[in-house]
N, C-alpha and C positions, 0 to 999 in steps of 0.2 A: 482391361476396363472393369468398372464396378457398376452394378446395378443401384443407381442413386435412390430410386424409389424404394427399393427393397431394404436399403441401409436405413433410410429414414423411418420406415415401417418397424424395422426390427429395434430401433433404439429411441425410446421415448425421450424427447428433449428434457422433460422434467426429472427424469432419472439421471441423465447425463449431468445436468446442472446440479442436482443434489449431490451426486458423487464428486463433483468439483468443489464441493464446500458451500454452495449457495443454499441458505435456509428460505425455503419457499413457503408462502402461506396463501391460502385461497382467498380470492376476491371475486366474487361472482363465478363466472366461468374461466376465470384466469388465475395465474399464480404470480405472486409479487415477492421480490427478493432484492438484495444488494447486488449490484453488477460486479462481476469479478474482474472487469477490464479497466476500471478506473476507481478512484476513491469515492465511494457511493455513500455519503452520509445519510441520505434519505432514500430508502429502497426505490430505485428507479427502473429496475429490470422487470419486465412483464413476459411471462411464458404463456404461450397460447397452446394448450394441449390439443384443442380441436383441429388446429391446422399445422401442429408439429412445428411451431415457429417461436421466435422470441424478438423482442426488441427492447433496447435501453433508451429511455427519455432523457438520460443524463448525457451520454456520449455518443449516441446514434448507432451503437453496433446493433445488428440484427441480422436475422436469416434463419436458416434451419439448423439441424443438429450437426450436420458436417461443418457448417461454418462456425458453429459454437466451438467445436473442438479444434478447428483451424486457428481460431484466435486463441483459445487456451493454450495450445502447444506451440504457437507461432510457426505453422507450418503452412504450406499451400493446400488448397482445397483437395487435390488428388491424394496427397499424403494423408490428410485427415480421413478421407474416404477409406484409404487402405487400412488405417488404424482400426476403423469401425467395422470393417468388412468380416471380421472373424469374432462374432459375439460369444460370450460364455453365458451360462445359465446359473440363476441362484437356486437357493434350496426350494423355492416355491414355483421354479419352472419359468421364471420370467427372464427374458433376454436382457443383459446388461452390457456396457460398454467394458472392454478389456481393461484391466487393472491399470495399464500405463495411461489410459485416458482419464481415469479418475484421480488425477493429482490436484491438490489445491494450487491456487494461484499464489498462496502466501508462501513463498519459499525463503530459505534462509538468506540467500543471495539472488540478486536479479541477475539470472544467467542471460548472456546475450550469445548470438549464434555465430558471430565472426568478429575477427579484429577490426574490420572496418567500422563495426557498430560501436565497438569499445571506444574507438578513436573519436567518432562524431559525438558521442555522449559526453566524453571529458572535454572535448573542444568546445561544446556549447555551453558547458558549466563555466569554463573560462571566460568565454565571451559575454555571458550575462553577468558573471561576477565583476567584470570590469565596468559593465554598464550600471550596476547597482549604484556606484558611487557618484554617478552623474545624475540620478533620479532623486530630486527632493521628495517627490510623492512616496516613493519606495522606502526611503530612508525615514521618513515621517511615519509610515505604516509600521515599520519594524519597531520604532521608538514607542509608538502607542502600544504595541503587544509586549513591551518590556525587555525587547532583544537590543542589546548594545552593539556597537560597531565592532568590537573586539570579537564577540561571538559571530557576528556575520563573516567577519574574515576567516575566522577559525573553521566555520563550517561551510565556507565557499558559497555563501548564499549569492543569489543573482537576481536580476531583474530583466525580464524578457522584452528586448526591444528589436526594432527592425534590423535588418542587415545579417542575419544568421547564414543565409545561403551564401552571400557573397564571402563572408568570413571563411566558411568551410571551402569554398571554391578556391580562395587564395592560398590556402594551406594545402590544397591538393587532396582534400578528403572527399569522401564519397557522398554526394547528395542523395543518391539512391538508398544508401544505408540509413541516412537521416530520416528519409521518408519511410522506410520499413519500421523503424522504432517509434515513429510518431512525433519526431522533432520538426518536421516540415509537411506542409500541404502545398505542393507545387514548389514555389519559391519563397512561400511565407512560412514563418514560424508559428507553430500552434499554440504556444503559450504566451502570446503577446499580451504586455501589460500586467503580467503576474509576477509575483515573488517566486522564485526558483530555488528549490531546496534539493540539493544532491545527496545521494547516498554514496559514501566514498569507501572504497576498499583498497588497500595497498597504495594509497596516494591517488587514486583515479576515481573519478565519478563514473559509477556503473549504472545509475538509474537517476531520474529526476522526477519531482512533482512540481506543479505550478500552482501557487494560492492566489486567488483572485483578490484584488484589493477592493475591499467593501463586501457588499452581499451579492455579487454577481453569482449566477449558476452556470455550470457546475462550479462549486466552491474550489474544489481540486481537479486539475487535469494531471493525469499520470502518462508516462510513456507506455507504449504498446509492449510491455514486458512484465513478467512476474513481479509482484509487490514484495519488496523485502522487508525484513525486519530492520527498520531504520535505524542506522548507528551501529549495528553490530560490528562492523569493522573497526570501530573507534574504542570498543570496550576491551579493557584490560583487567585482569584479576578475577576473582571467583564470586563477585557480587555484582548484581545488576539491578537497575530500577526500570520497571516496565511501565510505559504510558501509553496513551492512545494516539494522539495527533502529532504532526510535525512540529507545532509550536510548543507543545508540552515537552517534546524531546529537546527542542532548542533552550527551554528554560532550564531542564536538567543538566544540559552542557554547559550552560552559562554559570551554573553553580557547581561545576566541576565534579559532577556525579557521573558514574557509570550507567549511561541511560540508553534505552532503546524505546522505539515506538512501534506498536503493533499496526498503526495506520488503519485503524477501525476497531472492531470488537471481535472480529473472526479469529478463532484460535485453531490453527490447523495442526495436524499431527507433527509436521515438520517444525513448527514453531514450538511446540511442546518439547520435542526432542532437543532442540537448540537451548531452551532455557534450562533444560534438565542438567546441562553441563555445569551449571553455576551451583555454588553452595548455597547461596542465599538469593532469592528472587523476590524483590519488593513490588508488590502490585499497587501502583499508583494510578489506577484508571479513573475514568471520569465518574463524578458522583451523581449517576443516573441510573436509571433501570438497566440499560444496555451494558454500562460499565460494570454494574454490580454482577450481572449474569455472566460476563466475561471473567471477572475476578474469580466467581465461584467455580467456573470451569477450570480455570487455570489452577486454582488452589487444590482442587480435587485431583487433577492430573499431576501436580508437582509436589505433593506432599512427600517429605516434610520441609521441602526446600522453600515453598511459597510463604510469603509473609504479606498479609494485606494491610495496606496502609490507609488509614481513614483521614481524608482532608478535613481541615477545620470547617465548622458549620457554615454554610452560605457559599463555600467555594466550590465551583463546579469542576475545574480541572487544575493541572499544575500550572499552566500558562496563566490562568486567572490568579493563582496565588502569586506567580512571579511578577505581576504587575503592582503588587503591594510592596512598599518600601522595606518592610520587615518580612518578606515572603520567605527568603531563604531560611532564616532563623525559625519560623513557624514550621516550615517543612522538615527541618531537622528535629524539631520536637515531635512531629508526626512519626518520624522514623523511629525515635527512641521509644515513643508510646507502643508502636507496633512491636518492637522487640520486647518490651517489657511484657506485653500481652501473651507473646509467644512463650516466654520464659515461666509464666504463671500457669500455663495450660498443662 
């Protein structure tokens, strides 16, 4: 047995959240940051140091430091308590979570804990992919975002409809595993009415995100698994184009470019280590303050591999450019300009 109160007192939740890669800023007596448990475009994670708790207004996750670690590591409450039971001390004498707790959720691959979970994620991707072609609304949305049917087929895009639980049951797959990873709540799918974008490795979908049609919030819903570097399993060769969002990634794929997406602007150590394997890393992030900061961090970490790409004036991101008839040619010129600036330095 573990002394839960002692564990909570020994590990400040703001420290554990920071060690997990969450950038927190003070707002009154609270701390605000981007939730590591879903794609959080608007910071919706609130940490309350005074009562040692947290709550995400985007995905509903909440609890104490033990619950935070349990979600981060995808383990049970008792296992998380065990992880936190042996604190280490930093140079200032402050107790901190053991190194194995302080891992970022931005991993190179979305690791799943069982074969049953692998099977239900891939089956769900197939079920939703078949449903895509029956949804005029979903196909119209993709067309409006500049994504053609060939790309939708190639990337196994889907549309989350009713019936996933029955589909999994007929195939003899585990509904419990589907619930564990966040595909189901009870008998109902969690991503209903959303465009489903899978991350595929070795031919199997290992992770999914669901994009709302329109401006519903949260805009993206992810599985209850570490967020991957989207598209890494499809990249061949020694060059890669790094984007931010799933639709930026889809645009790059449609242009037959070796593209990955950070799924935000967080740049973990594992992300940097993965990108460092490439000879050239083209940073085509969003043309806003957050995108510029992320590009600067990656440029500093990946020199001399990193090559910052400037999008045309008035263009916010790669998908924005992809909706232009001449977008592909314009981006090719952006790449050429980036290479020329690099050679002139």
